N, C-alpha and C positions, 0 to 999 in steps of 0.2 A: 516358363513357369515351372515351379517345382511341384511334385505330386503331393507335397505337404501344403495344405490349403490355407491354414490360418495359424497365427502364432500362439493361440490360446490353448492348444492341446498339449498333452504330455509329449516329451521328447522320446523318440524311439529310434534306434540305429537303423539305417537303411542303406542298402547297396547303391552305389552310383549307377544312375540309369544308363542302359546301353544305347538308348536312342535319345535324341534331343529332348531335354526336359520339357520344353514348351509344347511339344506335340504328344506327350505321354498321356494326358487326360484332356477332357473337354475344357475349353476356356470358360465355359459357362458355370462349371461346378463350384469354384470358389465363391463366386458372388451369390449363387443360390444357397449354398450352405450358410454363408454369413447372414443372408436376409431371413432365412427360414428356420435355422437350427441354433438358437442361442446357447452359449456354453452354460453349464450348470455348476461348474467347479468340481464335478465328479470325474474321476479318471475315465470311465467308460460312458460318458454322455454321448448323445446322438451325433453331435458334431465330431467328436473324437473318433467314434466308431466309423463314421463315414470317411474320414481321412485315412484311417487304417485300411478300410476296404479298398479305397482307390489305390493306396500304395501297394496293397497285396496284388491287385490286378496287374499293375505295372511290373512288379517283381516276378510274378508268374510268367509274364510274357518274356522277360529277360532270361529267366531260367530255362524256358522251353525254346528259346531262340526265335520267338515270333516277333513280328513288328507290332506296334501298340495299337493297331486298329480297334481291336475288341475293347481295350481299356478306354479309348476315346469314345467309342460308341456307347458303352455301358454307362460311363460317367455322364455323357450327354443326356442319355435317357433319364437318369436320376435327377439331373439338374432341371430338366423340363417338368418332371413329375413334381418336384418340390415347388417350382413356381406355380404350377397348377393348384397344388394344395394351398399355397398362400393366397392365391386369387379366390379360391372357393371356400376359404376358411375351414380347411380340413386338417386335422392333426394327422401327420403321416403314420403315426403308430396306431391310430384308431381307424384308419381308412378301411373301407370294405370293397368287395369286388365291384359293387355297383359304381363306386367312385372311379375305379380303374376303367370300367366299361365306358363311363362318361368321358374320361380323359381320352381314351383311344378313339372314341367316335368323333372327336373333334380334331383329330390329326389329319392333315392333308398330305399324307404320305402313302407310299405303296405298301403292298403286303410284306415284302421282305423287311422294310423299315419297321413296320408294326411288330413283327416277330423279334427284331433286334431290340426295340424299346422294351418289350415285355420281358425279354431275357435279361436285359440290364436291370430292370426293376426287381425281378426275382432273385438275381444275384445279390443285390443290395439287401433285400429283406432276408435272404438266407443267411447273410453275414450277421445281421442284427439278431436273428433267431439263435444262431450259434453262440452269440454273446449275451443271451438272456435279456436283450433289450425289448423284444416283442415275442409273441407266441404264434403269430400267423403271418402269412404272405398273401395280401389281397389280390395279387396278380396270378396266384398259383393255378386257379381254375378258369381264368379268362381264356376264351377260345382263341387259339392262334390261327391265322390264315394258313391254309395248307400249302406245303411245298409242291412245286411242280404243277400248280393248277393252271398256269398259263399255257396256251397252245400257240401263241404267236411269238415265242422267244423272249429274251431279256428286254427290259426297258432301256438298257444302256444304248446310247447312240453308237453307230458303227460307220465305217467307211467302206465303200466299194473298192475293188481292185484299182479302178481308175483313180479314185480319190486318194488311195494310199500312195500310188505312184506320184501323183501331183504333190502330196504332202512332202514326201521324201525329196522330190526334185527341188522344191522350194527351200527346204532346209539345206540341201547341198549348195544351191545357188547363193544362199546367205553366207555359208561357210567360205565359199570361194571368193566372194566379193566384199567381205567384211573389212572395215578399216582396221588398222593395227590395234587400236585401243579396244575393239570389240571382237577381235579374231578368236581368242581363246573361248569366249562365251559362245560364239556362233558355231565353232567346230564342236564344242562340247554338246550343244543342243542337237546338232545333226547326228552326232554319235549316239546320243540317248535314243533318238527316234529310230535309228537303224537297229540298235540292239533290241528295243521293244518290239519292233515289227518283225524281225527275223527270229526272235526267240519266243515271243508270245508270253513272256513272264509278266507277272503283276508288276505294276510300277514300283511297289514297295521293295521288290527284289533288287531293282536297279538303284533305288534311293539309298538302300541300306547296305549295298555291296561295299566291301572294304578292300583296300590295298595293303599288302600284296596277296592276302590269303584267298580272296575270291576270284582271282584270275589264275588259270592253270592250263596245263596241256595233258593230253592223254591220247596215245595212238595216233599222233600226228594232228590232232584236233586242238584248236584253241578253245578253252572252256570258260564259261561264267558259272561259278558256283553260287548257290543261293539257298535260302530256307523256304520251304513250302508253307502254305497256309496252315497246315496241321503241325508244323514244327519240325518236319523232316528235312533232309538234305537232298538236293538234286543238282544237276548241272545241265546246261544247254551249250551246244557248240556255237562259237562265235564265227560265223561264216566270213570269208574275206571281205565281203561288202561292208560288214559291220566292223570287223577288226581293223581295217585300214583307217577308217575315220576315228575309231577309238585310239589307235596308236598315234595319230596326228594330234589328237587332243592331249594325250598324256605327254607327248613330246613338248608341246607348247607350255603346258603347266609346269613341267620340270624345268624348262628353259627359264621361265619367269622366276623360279625359286633357286636357280643356280644348281640344279641337281641333274643326275642321270635319271631317266624314266624308271629304272629299276630301283631307285632309292625312294620313290614316292611312297607315302603312307597316308592313311586316313580314308575318307570316302572315295569310292571309285570316281564318282562325279561330284565335284565340290564347287561351292560358290567362289567367285573371283573377288579380288579386292574392290571395294566400292566405298567412296566417300569416307576414306580414312579407316574403314574396317578391313581387317587383313584377309577375309575370305577363309576358305578351307572348311566351312561347315557343310553338312549334307544339305541337299536341295529339298525344299518342302513340297508337299503335295500340291499346294496352291501355285507354286512356281511352275511345276510341270503342266498344270491345267492352263495357266495363262500362256505359257510358251506354245503349247499345242494349239490353242485357239488362234493365237496371233499368226502362227505359221500357216494354219489352215485357211485363215482369212486371206492372207497374202497369196495363197495358192489358188484362190478363187473357189474354194469349197463352200457350198451352200450351208447357211446356218451354222457357222463355226462355234457359236456360243453353246450349242447343245453338247459339245464334246467334253469328255473328262479323260484323265489318264487311262482309265480302264477301257476306254473306247478302242485303244490300240489292240488290246487283248481280244476283245469281241470281234474286231475286224480280222485278226489272224484266224480266229476260230471259224468265222464265216467263209473266209477264203479257202482254208484247208478243208472245210466241210464239203466243198465242191469237188475236191480232188483226192481226198483220202477217206478211209473208212472211219466210222464213228469211233471204233476202238482205238485207232491210231491217234485221232484228234484228242480223245479222252486222255490217253497216256501222255501225249505231248503237253497238254495243259495241266497235268498233275491233278486231274479230277478223280476223286474216289468213286463217284457215282455217275454213270452215263447219263442219268436224267439231268444232271447239272450241265453236261456238255450239250445236250439237246436244247437247253434254254438259250445257248449261245448261237444256235443255228437259226437262220432266218425263215420266217413262215413262207415266203415266196418260194424258196428253194425246196422246202419240205413239200409244198403243194405241187411244184413242178415235177417232183420225183415220186409223187404219191403212188402206192401200189394200185390205187383205183384205176389209173390209166393202163396199168399192166393187165388188170382183170378185164377192162373194156376191150383190150386187144384180143383176149381169149374168146370172148363171147361172140357168137355168130348171130347177128340181129337180122332177121329176115326182111325187115323194113328198109334196110340200107342197101 
């Protein structure tokens, strides 16, 4: 999908997207715009402005070096809002705070998703205000769920140390026993899991890594370079356990293309040829989710359907939290705020190490 939503709006030059076009914005937005925002023939009608807003979100992500998660999240929120307005017979430009409250109250999502939906809505209305299409944002004063209100950690599923080892062992078994036709895919998937588990990076860092720029060396360390969530640059060491499988994958991929591994370009982890398609495209988030769940299921992990790509990052945080200080884990995960890191740590570990037990050991109870 292009971030241009419909053919009826004015043509504006736009830079080629740095990420796959079909993942730049929510797949629901074009249909929502077409159903709810009829073109008026004016240059800056609501449909045209919505297209321009979506394009600006994508271009900002490209310019700042970020993956398009925010653009997808915000455009998804506006698509859902427009469908709500259509269903409730509300003119989006005349909507009031009470309408947004009504919409939010019917969402069966967690607090972080509510915050994201409201942020997306305010971003859209802000763009409309800047272009004199409306004079108010009905979501501006809607109460957002507070950050850090949870005491039992993140809602994202995670794996114990035992489950992580089982997952990686199953991926390795598949790579070692795959038939020739599936060997490159199996080795690639094993390499992805090893990199995710040893570096703790977000799945987007792996999906958007490029050859040759994002692989490097420094001080005897193999490095994976990536962009952080805030648009900065960072690097993690590729330990031998991960680097060996990655090198095996790159060797197989280069062999198929008749190249030396040093000549490879494009995504670090790329799709393989399939049913006449040449391959070479970046892997999607949905592919990683499916691969993770299938590997977990084969490894005998309970309820594999609960897992998402971000589960590997939460699992790394949980494992490291038992062995390293909060400050070390925060730095390793590129968290700006230690409160974010604490959300990744599990409630059982927090309770087991609670200072309450330290205080109990200090107190002399005469009844004991």
